[in-house]
N, C-alpha and C positions, 0 to 999 in steps of 0.2 A: 270714795268706794268702795263699796259693797262688801261687811265680811261671808265670806263662807261661812256652811251650817256642814258641821259633822252629818255624814248620814246615818241613819239608825243603825245598829245591831241589830238582827233580827235576833229573836227569843227561839231554840229550839230545844227539845224536848229528845233525846236517844233514848231508849225500850230496849234494855239490852248492849252491855259492853263487852261482848263475845270476842271473835276475832273479825265481825264485821262491824259491830258498832259502834264498837271503841276507836278503830282509824275512820270511821265516818266521823266522828265525835270529832275528832281529833284535827281534823282535815278539816270539817266545817270550821271551828273555832282556830282555827291558824287565819281562815276568808274569809273572814267578816263576821262571824256568828258567836251570840253567847251563846253558850253551851251548856246542857246539865245533861250530865249522863245518870242513869237508871240503872241499877242492879240489884239484885233477890242478896246478891253474897257480901255482907260486907266487908269482908278480905281482901277483897279485891275492889271494890270503894273507897278501900282504906289508902291501899296500896295508888293507885289514879291518880287521891289526891295526895299524894308524895312525889307526883311527877313518874312513877316504877312502870314498869308496860308489864302485867302478871302472863303477858310468852310470848315467846319467841317469833316476833317477827322484824324482818330487818328494815332498820331507814323511821324506823318508829321512835325512836327511843327520843330524841333533839328532839323532835316535832309535839311528842306529848308532855314533858317536862317545860317546850315552854311555854306552852299555852297555859299549863298549870298558875305558872309562877306571876303568868301576867293577867291569874283570874278570867277569861274569858272559855277558862272550864271548868266545869266541876264536877263531880260524883256524889251522888245522893243512892237513898237506900228507897227514898220515897218521890212518888211520880209529883214531880210540880208544877201547875197552871204554866203552859206559852202559847205560842204561835201557830209553832209545829210543831208536830209531832212526831220522830220517826221510829215504828217498830222496829225493831233489829233481833229477834227472838228466836228458839229454837223453832225447827217444824220436824221430828225426829218420826218413826212411824210406830204404830202399832203392832203387834202380834199380828200375823197374815197379813203384814205392810200395809196398812190402813192410814194414812196418816193422824198423826197425833195433833190438834190445832188450840189443845188448851191452854201454851204455852200465847196465843197470840188473843184466845179467849180472858185469857188473864190481864194479854196489856189491854183488852177495849174498857173489862171493867175499871183497871185505873186511872184511864183518862174521863171514863164522860161523868166523872163528880165535876171537875175541873173547868167541863166547856164551857163556853158565855157563846158563843157563836162567832162564827166567822174564823175558826179555825181551821186548819189545815193538818189532816194524819195521813202517813206517810206509810204503808207498805212497804219492807226491803225484805225481810225476810222469802224464804225461796218457800213456794207456795203451789199447791195445788187449783187449779184452776178454780175459779168462784172464792177464794178466802175473798180478796178485797172484799165484796157486797160480803162475807159472815160478818167480820171486825163490825162493819158500819151498822149491820142489825144487833151484833152485838151491845152495839153502842150507844144506838137508839135504843134499845127494850128497856134501857135503865131510867131513856135522857125523850122519853117522849116528847117533849114540847123541842125537840128537835124536829130539825130537816133536812132531809138529801136536796128539794127544791132549792134551788140553786136561787143567789142575790134575794135572799132577805136576808132579817137583822139574826135569826136563829137559825141559820143553813152551816150544816158543820161538811167540806168540805177531803173526801176519800181518791189515795191514787196510787198505786201503783209503781213500785222500780226498782227492783230486782239488780242485785251485787251479779258483776262480773268480772268476778281482780280472783288473781287465781295468790295461793297462800302466800307467801315470797318477794310475793313483789305486789304487797295491797299497798301500798304507799302511790306507789307510781302509779298501778293501773285503775286506782281512785279517780286520778287525774286525768290521763286519758286516752283509758275505754270510750268509746260510747257508751250511751242509755238509751235504755229503754224504756219510756215511760206511759201509760197507764189511766188515762182518766175515767171514774167513776162517777161522776159528777161535777154539773157546770166547766168552771175550768181548771180546775183542780190541779189536773194533767200543769199547765201554763203554771200556777203557781210552784207543784214543785222544780221545775223546769231551772226558774229563776233562781229557786233554793241553790238546786244540786250546779246551777251555773257560775256561785261565787268560788267553788274550785274544779268543777271538771269542764278541758278545754276536748273531749271529742264530742260529738257528735250526737242530737238529742232526735230519740226516732220516739214519734208519740203514733200511739194508739192506747185502744179502750183496753179496761180491767184487766178480763179476762183475756184478751191477745198476748199481754203483758205477760203476762205467770204461767201461760205455757209455751212462753219462747224462753224462757229460760229455764223451761223444764224441756227443753226440745235441745236445747244448747247441749244441755248434759247427758240425753238421750245419747244422742249424734255420739259425744265421745265414749259413752260406754260401747255402744256395739261395735265403734272402729276396734275398742279394747278386749271386745270379746271375742272379736276373730284375729287380732293376734293370741289370745290368750286357747282359743282351739286353735288353733296353729300351732302354738309348740307344744299340745298332747299331742299332735299328732306327730308331729316332727319327732316327738321324743318316741311314740310306738316304732315307727318307723326307722330306727337307731340314724336321725337326720341333725345338724347342728342348727337350731332353728335362727340363731342367730345370723349364724351366715346366710342360712335360706331367704329369709328375709330381708339382708344387706342386695344378693341378689336381685328380688325380684322388684327392689325399690329402686335400681338399675331402669326399669321400663320408665319413660318421661310419666306417665298417666299412673306411676304407679306409688303410694305414701302408705304400706305399713307402718303401725304401731309398736312400739316393743311391746314388749309380755314380760308378765308380773309374777307376781307370786295372788295377786285378786288386786282387788279395786278400794280404797279405803274412802275418807274424808266424808264430809257430811253432805257435798252434794251430788256427786257421780253415782256414787253408791247408794242414793237414797232418792235419789231425787225422779229418777224413771219410773219406781212402785206407783209415785204420784198422779201418771200417766197412766199406768196400767191400772191402778185403781178407781180413776174416772171413767175411761169408757175402756173393761175388760173382754170386752169381745172385738174388738177391734185395735190392741196392743201386741201382739202375739207375739211378733221377731223383738219387739224391746223387754219383752217379759223375757225370752226366752235370751237376747242376751244378758242380765242381770244373774238369769241362773248359772249363763255357763260362769261370771266373774266371780257368782258367791261360791261355783267351785271351785278355783283353784285353789284354794289354800287344803282341800281336803289333798289334790294331786301332789303339789309341794309334801303333803304329811306318806303320803303313799310314797312316794319316791325315796324317804327318807328314814322311815319307822324302821323298817327291817336291815337296817344297816343298823342303824344306834343299837337297834336289839341283841346283835353280835357282838357286842365289845364290850364287856364287863364296864363296870359302874362308868361309863357313858361321861365326857364331858361333850357341850354341845357348847360354842360359841355361837350364839344369835346377833346378827350383825342391824340395828336396826328394828326400833317400834313404833314410830311413828307411821302415815300413809304418804307422804313422800319424801325424798328429801331435805335437808336441810331446815326444818320448822322441827315448835316440840308437840304437832298437832296429832295426837291421839285416835283420833273417832274413827270409829269405823275403820280401823286399819287390820288390813289381812297380817301386816304382821303381829301384832298380838293378839289375834286370833291365834297367829300356828304355833306361835310361842307358848298358852293359857295350855293345847292341846297339846304338847310335847309335854309340860309340867304335867299334866290328870293322862296321861301312855305313860310316860316314860319317870314311875316315882322314885328308883333307883340312882334317875341319872341326876348329873348338875351342870344347869341350865344359867350361863352366863351369858348377858346380855349386856347388850354395850350397842348404848343410845347417848348422843355426846349432849343431844337437845334438853334432855331433862333431869333433873338430881332424885327425883324417887319414880319405884316402880308403881305405875295404876295397884289400886288395892288388891285385884285378882289376882297378881303375879306378887304380890307383894306378901299377901299371904300363906306363900306357898313354900317351905321350908327348901324344896330341891332347886328355887330359882332367885339369882341376884344379879344384881347392877355389878357392872364390873368395865373398867377403862376395855378400854379395843385393844390395845397389842396387850396385856396382862391374858383376855378374856383370848385371844388369839392362839395363845403359847399354850394355853394352860388345855385347850381344846384339843380330843378326838377328833372332830364335825365341825367345822366353819359351817354355819349355814348366813349367808347375806340374805337381807328381805328388803333393807331398805339403802339405796344407792347415795349414802353421806357424801360430801368429799370427801369427810375424814375416809370415805372404807373406798373410795376411792381414787386416794393416791395412795396407796399400799403398797409395795412393792413383793414384785412375785416371790420374793425367799421368804416373807412373812410366813406364807402359805405352804412352805417346802415340809411335806409328807404331812399333811391333812387330808381329811376325806373334804372335800368342797361341793356343796351346794350353791350355785348361784344362779336365784330365779332373778335378776336385773342384767345378766349379761357383760357385765360391768369385765371378768376373769374368762372369759370366755373366743 
């Protein structure tokens, strides 16, 4: 009887071990690939090599510990040779909301000297249209001996496969969500699909690289526009002395109306950033998307305008700021409106004591920890000591609080939890 031959595990280098890169690396490693994760932060690399998750993400710790202990995932600060490279680095924006592609450029510089021919480079980072081409041009500029022309011994293949997951549910949605895959040259898209099939149970939607790039931006711009409607409605309702939460609940009883919930602004790397990539690409055609961004960016100032006059009337006022992350039950502070609001409170009220309750972090970010009037405090202690309670993030720890805890407090609820 012939003996079966074990299928060779593909080798994958994941560049960038943040909120997307590390879960992707862990899921790939648990699904049949040998993965080397690459990050410039040596502390992150050391934690991962101990099987420890350097941020909060439910259901990830067991998977990571397992693949590290089995040797299927290792982390390093130097990029190795691999059959496939997945680039999952940040794509922030510069002053004037222009995209900053320096991290992608740097990843290209790391990859270029390692290529032999026939490797696949997948860009996962959320990017403006044309960025996959930019990554290819960056690599080929250093390696003119390589080509995009397919089916040659020196061909290099490029695809774009944007992440589409929700922080707090990443380990579930990596497996279940549909994936858009955009091909830049040859059969790069089909090769990427075969790799992602190791773990993804969703449908694969094949297109070209530019369309794939714009599809991810479109998803987040759509959500941003709808959030902006809710946030603008909250400001209108406030001017008319109407409870916006009741208003939205009533309107949503219409069978074709589904208004989202307003908040103190919009944060995170995706929704707060991606629409600007569309605006920067075609500024004279993106007026609605630009306006939505401006509405959401202005919401923190609206919250401050409501709170500051009250706070200034109380001598040595104490404010409990509940939440600092950009969404509930995670530790991600990127582009967080709560973080912005707390920073402004510290600046505008130097004589105040601002007690930040954020159960998902152990240390305040540097711009707040350097403020003498800001400190991290347990939730109940912060509320007990406070004159004003400002709910900024609807973490489970806050939504479970009973009404008696808030008795005799001035309450500003930006999430509608206690309204």
